[in-house]
MDTraj code that builds the backbone (N, CA, C; nanometers):
import mdtraj as md
import numpy as np

residues = "MET ALA LYS GLN THR LEU ASN TYR SER PHE LYS ASN ALA VAL ILE SER LEU GLU GLU ASN THR ILE THR GLU TYR GLY LYS GLU ASP ILE LYS VAL TYR VAL LEU SER ASP VAL LEU LYS LYS PHE GLU GLY GLU ASN LYS THR VAL ASP ILE SER ILE LYS GLU SER SER ASP LEU GLU PRO SER GLU VAL ASP GLY GLU".split()
xyz = np.array([
    [-2.9810, 0.3996, 0.3046],
    [-2.9390, 0.4294, 0.4133],
    [-2.8199, 0.4221, 0.3581],
    [-2.7605, 0.5602, 0.4916],
    [-2.6401, 0.6065, 0.5243],
    [-2.5389, 0.4826, 0.5213],
    [-2.4069, 0.5774, 0.4265],
    [-2.2618, 0.4550, 0.4025],
    [-2.1897, 0.5310, 0.4837],
    [-2.1061, 0.4730, 0.5540],
    [-1.9452, 0.5120, 0.5926],
    [-1.8350, 0.4073, 0.5460],
    [-1.7481, 0.5034, 0.4540],
    [-1.6019, 0.4461, 0.3936],
    [-1.5274, 0.5263, 0.4536],
    [-1.3907, 0.3877, 0.4978],
    [-1.2475, 0.3674, 0.5892],
    [-1.1646, 0.3335, 0.4607],
    [-1.0704, 0.4368, 0.4274],
    [-1.0202, 0.4357, 0.3488],
    [-0.8261, 0.4640, 0.3173],
    [-0.7486, 0.3732, 0.3317],
    [-0.5950, 0.4491, 0.3444],
    [-0.5377, 0.4189, 0.1505],
    [-0.4701, 0.4961, 0.1402],
    [-0.4304, 0.5034, 0.0221],
    [-0.2430, 0.5230, 0.0516],
    [-0.1451, 0.4482, 0.0372],
    [-0.0018, 0.4897, 0.0539],
    [0.0646, 0.5013, -0.0831],
    [0.1229, 0.5829, -0.0887],
    [0.1889, 0.6305, -0.2493],
    [0.3266, 0.6095, -0.2471],
    [0.3699, 0.5430, -0.2961],
    [0.5541, 0.5071, -0.3162],
    [0.6037, 0.4683, -0.2213],
    [0.5202, 0.3277, -0.1364],
    [0.5624, 0.3014, 0.0170],
    [0.5965, 0.0939, -0.0158],
    [0.6327, 0.1026, 0.0821],
    [0.7256, -0.0499, 0.0882],
    [0.6589, -0.0517, 0.2093],
    [0.6217, -0.2150, 0.2024],
    [0.5515, -0.3224, 0.3351],
    [0.6859, -0.3925, 0.4001],
    [0.7157, -0.3675, 0.5413],
    [0.7745, -0.5044, 0.5777],
    [0.7220, -0.5449, 0.6562],
    [0.6710, -0.6862, 0.6613],
    [0.6395, -0.7826, 0.7358],
    [0.7034, -0.8098, 0.8875],
    [0.8058, -0.8413, 0.8275],
    [0.9285, -0.8187, 0.9524],
    [0.9185, -0.7389, 1.0624],
    [0.9652, -0.6438, 0.9995],
    [0.9159, -0.4886, 1.0879],
    [0.8105, -0.4456, 1.1398],
    [0.7003, -0.5139, 1.0508],
    [0.5434, -0.4302, 1.0786],
    [0.4901, -0.2999, 1.0744],
    [0.5712, -0.3077, 0.9521],
    [0.5443, -0.1476, 0.8611],
    [0.5122, -0.0975, 0.7125],
    [0.4786, 0.0039, 0.7320],
    [0.4636, 0.0566, 0.6034],
    [0.5241, 0.1742, 0.5589],
    [0.6766, 0.1440, 0.5396],
    [0.7211, 0.3205, 0.5026],
    [0.6757, 0.4113, 0.3663],
    [0.6245, 0.5277, 0.3388],
    [0.6123, 0.5786, 0.2300],
    [0.6693, 0.6856, 0.2118],
    [0.7675, 0.6717, 0.0932],
    [0.8458, 0.7964, 0.0381],
    [0.7690, 0.9159, -0.0217],
    [0.7645, 1.0000, 0.0098],
    [0.7764, 1.1215, -0.0361],
    [0.8523, 1.1605, -0.0642],
    [0.8177, 1.2873, -0.1560],
    [0.9186, 1.4247, -0.2453],
    [1.0207, 1.4457, -0.1614],
    [0.9430, 1.4819, -0.0211],
    [1.0854, 1.5519, 0.0762],
    [1.0530, 1.4922, 0.2163],
    [1.0004, 1.3723, 0.2108],
    [0.9919, 1.3271, 0.3859],
    [0.9638, 1.1751, 0.3825],
    [0.9874, 1.0918, 0.4369],
    [0.9461, 0.9694, 0.4899],
    [0.8659, 0.9082, 0.5888],
    [0.7814, 0.8863, 0.5658],
    [0.6865, 0.8768, 0.6697],
    [0.6734, 0.6922, 0.7001],
    [0.6223, 0.6578, 0.8495],
    [0.6278, 0.5447, 0.8845],
    [0.5301, 0.5115, 0.9901],
    [0.3887, 0.3991, 0.9283],
    [0.3117, 0.3297, 0.9634],
    [0.3357, 0.2319, 0.9984],
    [0.2791, 0.1533, 1.1580],
    [0.2272, 0.0465, 1.1826],
    [0.1398, -0.0317, 1.1059],
    [0.1880, -0.1760, 0.9866],
    [0.1089, -0.2133, 0.9962],
    [-0.0257, -0.2769, 1.0319],
    [0.0159, -0.3659, 1.1515],
    [-0.1076, -0.3882, 1.1911],
    [-0.2061, -0.3052, 1.2801],
    [-0.1745, -0.1775, 1.3372],
    [-0.2231, -0.0833, 1.3532],
    [-0.3716, -0.0194, 1.2715],
    [-0.2907, -0.0227, 1.1257],
    [-0.3702, 0.0108, 1.0216],
    [-0.4948, -0.1199, 0.9597],
    [-0.4483, -0.2147, 0.9874],
    [-0.5205, -0.3540, 0.9709],
    [-0.6331, -0.3917, 1.0699],
    [-0.5929, -0.3010, 1.2267],
    [-0.7237, -0.3530, 1.3350],
    [-0.8020, -0.2641, 1.3149],
    [-0.8161, -0.1015, 1.2391],
    [-0.9279, -0.0190, 1.1872],
    [-1.0359, -0.1449, 1.0714],
    [-0.9644, -0.2544, 1.0441],
    [-1.0912, -0.3067, 0.9347],
    [-1.1164, -0.4540, 1.0015],
    [-1.0438, -0.4672, 1.1585],
    [-1.0905, -0.6175, 1.1655],
    [-1.2705, -0.5972, 1.2592],
    [-1.2818, -0.7102, 1.2589],
    [-1.4536, -0.7494, 1.3036],
    [-1.5504, -0.7998, 1.2393],
    [-1.6185, -0.8857, 1.3408],
    [-1.6939, -1.0153, 1.2147],
    [-1.8080, -0.9459, 1.1543],
    [-1.8053, -0.8546, 1.1758],
    [-1.9716, -0.7256, 1.1513],
    [-1.8784, -0.6924, 1.0248],
    [-1.8107, -0.6461, 0.9674],
    [-1.6870, -0.5864, 0.8813],
    [-1.6194, -0.6851, 0.7794],
    [-1.7064, -0.6386, 0.6409],
    [-1.5967, -0.6398, 0.5144],
    [-1.5883, -0.5857, 0.4287],
    [-1.4456, -0.6338, 0.3721],
    [-1.3606, -0.5902, 0.3303],
    [-1.3496, -0.5931, 0.1794],
    [-1.3183, -0.4779, 0.1097],
    [-1.2571, -0.4692, -0.0667],
    [-1.0903, -0.4882, -0.0279],
    [-1.0198, -0.5765, -0.0739],
    [-0.8776, -0.5751, -0.0777],
    [-0.8303, -0.5365, -0.2183],
    [-0.7283, -0.4257, -0.2457],
    [-0.6737, -0.4471, -0.3802],
    [-0.5203, -0.3484, -0.3101],
    [-0.4092, -0.4141, -0.3846],
    [-0.2874, -0.4269, -0.3364],
    [-0.2373, -0.4194, -0.4724],
    [-0.1428, -0.2725, -0.5218],
    [-0.0979, -0.2518, -0.6545],
    [0.0418, -0.2196, -0.6675],
    [0.1484, -0.3151, -0.7699],
    [0.2704, -0.2872, -0.7357],
    [0.3045, -0.1742, -0.8762],
    [0.4220, -0.1079, -0.8540],
    [0.4473, 0.0232, -0.9963],
    [0.5808, -0.0115, -0.9752],
    [0.6192, -0.1006, -1.1121],
    [0.8124, -0.0780, -1.1256],
    [0.7783, -0.0118, -1.3124],
    [0.9378, 0.0262, -1.2893],
    [0.9797, 0.0543, -1.4619],
    [1.0104, -0.0777, -1.4551],
    [0.9500, -0.0389, -1.6527],
    [0.9882, -0.1774, -1.7679],
    [1.0829, -0.1340, -1.8031],
    [1.2165, -0.2701, -1.8154],
    [1.2896, -0.1620, -1.9306],
    [1.2866, -0.2418, -2.0660],
    [1.3317, -0.1204, -2.1289],
    [1.2699, -0.1440, -2.3297],
    [1.2998, -0.3117, -2.3804],
    [1.2750, -0.3817, -2.4305],
    [1.2857, -0.5007, -2.4983],
    [1.4052, -0.4422, -2.6240],
    [1.5135, -0.5209, -2.5976],
    [1.6141, -0.5010, -2.7320],
    [1.5696, -0.5948, -2.8247],
    [1.6082, -0.5530, -2.9163],
    [1.5658, -0.5170, -3.0740],
    [1.7047, -0.5811, -3.1648],
    [1.7312, -0.6960, -3.2275],
    [1.8044, -0.7214, -3.3158],
    [1.8586, -0.6013, -3.3584],
    [2.0159, -0.6080, -3.4200],
    [2.0872, -0.5092, -3.4702],
    [2.1004, -0.3680, -3.3682],
    [1.9971, -0.3399, -3.2805],
    [2.0279, -0.2119, -3.1952],
    [2.0546, -0.2611, -3.0867],
])
top = md.Topology()
chain = top.add_chain()
for i, resn in enumerate(residues, 1):
    res = top.add_residue(resn, chain, resSeq=i)
    for name in ("N", "CA", "C"):
        top.add_atom(name, md.element.get_by_symbol(name[0]), res)
traj = md.Trajectory(xyz[None], top)
């Protein structure tokens, strides 16, 4: 049986529920998407989805006694 996959990937992005946006920060530009428009593409009783959300942040090094 054939399969069709719908996949969106946003890198270095910020989600705003209040503004209903996904803002993606590129090296040279900023792109804004409507969050509900993206989610609507996955909506429907006959559609099942796998959802994964990952946050990336810098870690501060631990202080070692005497350093």
